[in-house]
C-alpha positions in Angstrom: 123.1 171.3 3.3 125.0 173.4 0.8 128.8 173.5 1.4 129.0 177.3 1.8 129.3 177.1 5.6 131.5 180.1 6.3 130.0 182.8 4.1 132.5 185.3 2.9 135.7 184.2 4.6 139.4 184.3 4.1 142.4 183.1 6.2 144.6 186.0 7.3 148.3 186.0 6.5 149.3 185.3 10.2 146.4 183.1 11.1 146.7 179.3 11.6 144.3 177.8 9.1 142.6 175.1 11.2 142.1 177.6 14.1 140.6 180.2 11.8 138.2 177.7 10.2 137.2 176.3 13.6 136.7 179.8 15.0 134.5 180.9 12.1 132.4 177.8 12.1 132.0 177.9 15.9 130.8 181.5 15.5 128.2 180.6 12.9 126.9 177.6 14.9 126.6 179.8 17.9 124.5 182.3 15.9 122.3 179.6 14.5 123.5 180.2 10.9 124.5 176.6 10.8 121.5 174.9 12.5 121.6 172.0 14.9 121.0 168.7 13.2 122.5 169.8 9.9 124.7 167.3 8.1 128.1 168.8 7.0 129.5 168.1 3.5 132.4 165.6 3.4 135.8 166.7 4.7 137.1 166.6 1.1 134.3 168.9 -0.1 135.0 171.3 2.6 138.7 171.3 1.9 137.9 172.2 -1.7 135.5 175.0 -0.7 137.9 176.5 1.8 141.0 176.1 -0.5 143.0 174.1 2.1 144.0 170.6 2.8 142.0 167.6 4.0 144.2 167.5 7.2 143.5 171.2 8.0 139.7 170.7 7.7 139.9 167.4 9.7 141.8 169.2 12.5 139.3 172.1 12.6 136.3 169.8 12.7 137.9 167.6 15.3 138.3 170.7 17.6 134.6 171.3 17.4 133.8 167.6 18.0 135.9 167.9 21.1 133.9 170.9 22.2 130.6 169.1 21.7 129.4 171.3 18.8 129.8 168.6 16.1 129.3 164.8 16.2 130.9 162.2 13.9 128.5 159.3 13.2 130.0 156.2 11.7 128.6 155.8 8.2 126.5 159.0 8.2 129.0 161.8 8.4 129.5 164.8 10.6 126.4 166.5 12.2 125.9 169.8 14.0 124.8 169.4 17.6 124.4 173.1 18.3 125.9 175.4 21.0 123.8 174.2 24.0 124.6 170.5 24.0 123.9 169.1 27.6 126.7 167.4 29.5 125.1 164.2 30.8 128.2 162.2 31.9 131.9 162.7 32.5 134.4 160.0 32.4 137.3 159.7 34.9 140.4 157.8 33.8 142.9 156.0 36.0 146.1 154.3 35.0 145.8 151.2 37.2 143.6 150.5 40.2 146.1 151.5 43.0 144.2 154.7 43.7 141.6 152.7 45.6 144.0 150.7 47.8 147.3 152.7 48.1 147.4 154.8 51.3 149.6 157.3 49.5 146.8 158.0 47.1 144.2 159.1 49.7 144.3 162.6 48.2 143.2 161.3 44.7 140.4 159.3 46.3 139.2 162.5 48.0 139.4 164.4 44.7 137.4 161.7 43.1 134.7 161.9 45.8 134.6 165.6 45.4 134.2 165.3 41.7 131.3 162.8 42.0 129.6 165.0 44.6 129.9 168.2 42.7 128.9 166.6 39.3 125.9 164.9 41.0 124.7 168.3 42.3 124.8 169.5 38.6 122.8 166.4 37.5 125.9 165.0 35.7 126.8 161.3 36.0 130.4 159.9 36.2 131.9 156.7 34.7 135.3 155.4 35.9 137.7 153.8 33.4 140.6 151.8 34.8 143.4 151.1 32.3 145.4 148.1 33.7 147.0 147.1 30.4 150.8 146.7 30.0 152.4 149.8 28.5 153.1 148.0 25.2 149.9 148.6 23.2 149.8 150.0 19.7 150.4 153.8 19.3 147.1 155.7 19.3 145.1 153.0 21.0 143.1 154.2 24.0 141.3 151.8 26.3 138.7 150.0 24.2 135.8 150.7 26.6 136.7 154.4 26.8 137.1 154.6 23.0 133.6 153.1 22.5 132.1 155.5 25.1 133.6 158.5 23.2 132.4 157.2 19.8 128.9 156.7 21.0 128.9 160.0 22.9 128.0 158.3 26.1 130.5 160.7 27.8 130.9 164.4 27.0 134.1 165.0 28.9 137.1 163.2 30.4 139.1 163.9 33.6 142.6 162.4 33.7 143.1 161.9 37.4 146.1 159.7 37.1 147.9 158.8 34.0 151.4 158.2 32.6 153.6 159.0 29.5 152.3 155.9 27.7 148.6 156.7 27.9 148.6 160.5 28.1 149.2 161.4 24.4 146.4 158.9 23.3 143.9 160.4 25.7 144.6 164.0 24.6 143.8 163.0 21.0 140.2 161.9 21.9 137.6 164.1 20.3 136.0 165.4 23.5 136.9 167.9 26.3 139.8 166.7 28.4 140.9 168.1 31.8 144.1 166.9 33.5 146.4 167.5 36.4 149.8 168.4 35.1 152.1 170.6 33.2 152.5 168.9 29.8 150.5 168.7 26.6 150.0 172.5 26.1 147.7 174.8 28.0 144.2 173.7 27.2 142.5 171.7 29.9 145.5 171.8 32.3 145.2 172.2 36.1 148.4 172.5 38.1 149.4 173.2 41.7 150.9 176.6 41.8 154.1 175.8 43.7 156.0 178.8 42.5 153.5 181.4 43.8 153.4 179.4 47.0 157.2 179.5 47.4 157.2 183.2 46.8 154.5 183.9 49.4 156.0 181.6 52.1 159.5 182.9 51.6 158.2 186.5 52.0 156.7 185.4 55.3 159.9 183.8 56.4 161.8 187.0 55.7 159.2 189.0 57.6 160.0 186.8 60.6 163.7 187.4 60.3 164.6 184.0 58.9 167.7 183.8 56.7 167.9 180.3 55.3 165.6 177.5 54.1 165.8 173.8 53.3 163.5 171.4 51.4 162.6 167.7 51.8 160.5 166.5 48.8 160.0 163.1 47.2 159.9 164.8 43.7 162.3 162.6 41.8 163.9 162.6 38.3 161.1 160.3 37.2 158.5 163.0 38.1 160.6 165.7 36.4 160.8 163.7 33.2 157.0 163.1 32.9 155.7 165.9 30.7 152.2 165.7 32.2 153.5 166.2 35.7 152.9 169.5 37.4 156.4 169.3 39.0 158.6 169.8 36.0 160.4 173.0 37.4 159.8 172.3 41.1 163.4 172.6 42.3 164.3 175.4 39.8 161.4 177.4 41.2 162.3 176.7 44.8 165.9 177.9 44.3 164.9 180.9 42.2 162.3 182.1 44.7 164.6 181.5 47.7 167.3 183.5 46.0 164.8 186.3 45.1 163.8 186.5 48.8 167.4 186.6 50.0 167.2 183.2 51.7 170.3 181.0 51.8 170.0 177.4 50.5 172.7 174.7 50.5 173.0 171.4 48.7 172.8 169.4 51.9 169.5 171.2 52.9 167.7 170.1 49.7 167.0 166.3 50.1 165.3 164.5 47.2 165.4 160.8 46.1 167.4 159.6 43.1 164.3 157.8 41.8 160.7 157.5 42.8 160.7 156.1 46.4 158.7 152.9 47.2 157.5 154.4 50.5 157.1 158.2 50.9 156.9 157.9 54.7 160.2 155.9 54.8 161.8 158.5 52.5 160.7 161.4 54.7 162.0 159.7 57.8 165.5 158.9 56.3 165.6 162.3 54.6 165.3 164.3 57.8 167.9 162.1 59.5 170.2 162.9 56.6 169.6 166.7 57.0 169.9 166.5 60.8 173.5 165.2 60.3 174.5 168.4 58.4 177.0 170.6 60.3 174.6 173.5 60.1 170.8 173.6 59.8 168.4 175.9 57.9 166.1 178.3 59.8 163.1 176.9 58.0 162.3 173.6 56.4 159.6 172.9 53.8 158.4 169.3 53.3 156.2 168.0 50.5 153.9 166.1 50.1 151.8 165.0 53.1 152.9 161.3 53.1 156.6 162.4 53.2 155.6 164.8 56.0 154.4 161.9 58.1 157.9 160.3 58.0 159.6 163.7 58.7 157.3 164.3 61.7 158.4 160.9 63.2 162.1 161.7 62.7 161.7 165.2 64.2 160.0 163.7 67.3 162.7 161.0 67.5 165.5 163.6 67.3 163.7 166.3 69.3 164.6 168.7 66.6 161.5 170.7 67.4 162.8 171.7 70.9 163.6 175.4 71.3 161.9 176.3 68.0 165.2 176.5 66.2 163.6 175.3 62.9 160.3 176.6 61.6 158.6 173.6 60.0 156.3 174.2 57.0 154.5 171.0 56.0 152.2 170.2 53.1 148.8 168.6 53.7 145.6 168.0 51.8 142.5 169.5 53.3 140.7 166.2 53.8 143.7 164.0 54.7 144.5 164.1 58.4 148.1 164.6 59.5 148.9 164.3 63.2 151.7 166.6 64.4 152.6 167.0 68.1 154.6 170.2 67.7 153.7 173.6 66.1 154.1 173.9 62.3 153.0 176.0 59.4 150.8 174.2 56.8 150.6 174.5 53.1 147.1 173.2 52.2 145.6 171.9 48.9 141.8 171.7 49.0 140.4 168.7 47.1 137.1 170.5 46.6 138.9 173.3 44.7 140.7 170.7 42.6 137.4 169.1 41.6 135.7 172.4 40.9 138.6 173.6 38.6 138.6 170.3 36.6 134.9 170.7 36.0 135.4 174.3 34.9 138.0 173.2 32.4 135.6 170.6 30.9 132.7 173.1 30.8 134.7 175.8 29.0 135.8 173.4 26.3 132.3 172.0 25.9 131.0 175.6 25.4 133.6 176.4 22.8 135.4 178.8 25.1 139.2 179.0 25.7 140.2 176.8 28.6 143.7 178.0 29.5 145.6 176.4 32.3 144.4 177.0 35.9 147.0 177.4 38.6 145.5 176.1 41.8 146.6 178.1 44.9 148.2 176.4 47.8 146.8 178.0 50.9 149.3 178.9 53.6 148.1 178.6 57.2 150.5 180.1 59.6 148.7 179.9 62.9 151.3 177.3 64.2 148.4 174.9 64.5 148.8 171.3 65.4 146.6 168.8 63.4 
């Protein structure tokens, strides 16, 4: 095909060049002005036509490869796939295999089950990629099997269900839609648990009940806060800010967190509540996150009979499909695995269709019926 792909086109003074080129080419593919099956000129030719650099053109085309509008074939160049490319299979990436055996990862297993069920209902297959390599591989080298599946277009999207700082940057550079749980790596494809909105709502309810102080037991550690893909980067900052905005007192001894990621969340929760119980004064309400830490706290509360007389209002986190047994009344902050799976699929689909895929804040549902699960 002739290299005049963009028609009459110029890059505005305040536009970012690669985004402007990608937007214009996406628009013309969507209108059928650049037909499916067409072979694009070389990146160098396009750079000359568009009066820009090779790198700028490569970045623009890579955006459209990620969206499924273009395909790079080894030895034969870049081809137009068209705006209605079908998603046949989505990959799911895990850093390690612990998700299938670790009791503390029951939530992720349930999210995975929900993903498979929802995708199957849409006639989309899944393929799981386990990365068990040591974190010493060469920079920019994703798992070989995953890299091959992307190059052959055997998968048309990738969900990062569990990753780490070593693998995360490599996976985001792959030329296909990527959806992930976390706060790092920009906005596109990001799903995060909206803790701040939840703090705001539950503190409003506390004040409506006449409560004046609040504490927090959470296993969120400095390791979690350092990981830029984690959705917990500002967790304690948001807790304190929303408590202050609601007029609820907090004290250092009422916020119990580990110095490093604990080996056992249940053991941490048990010890953390005993530490709080030894404080000379106690808060009117206590939040505990996540559910495995909740289990240890429940055991300590029963042991100390801290529930007697209703002096503390307990607000516990749980995942919808993970059972937590509690023999005394509590409020529950619930994350629904089906909603997690649905949001991740939405992020993949929007990127695949060439639409913006800004971050999605998943709500944490507050159930205040003092129910016992």
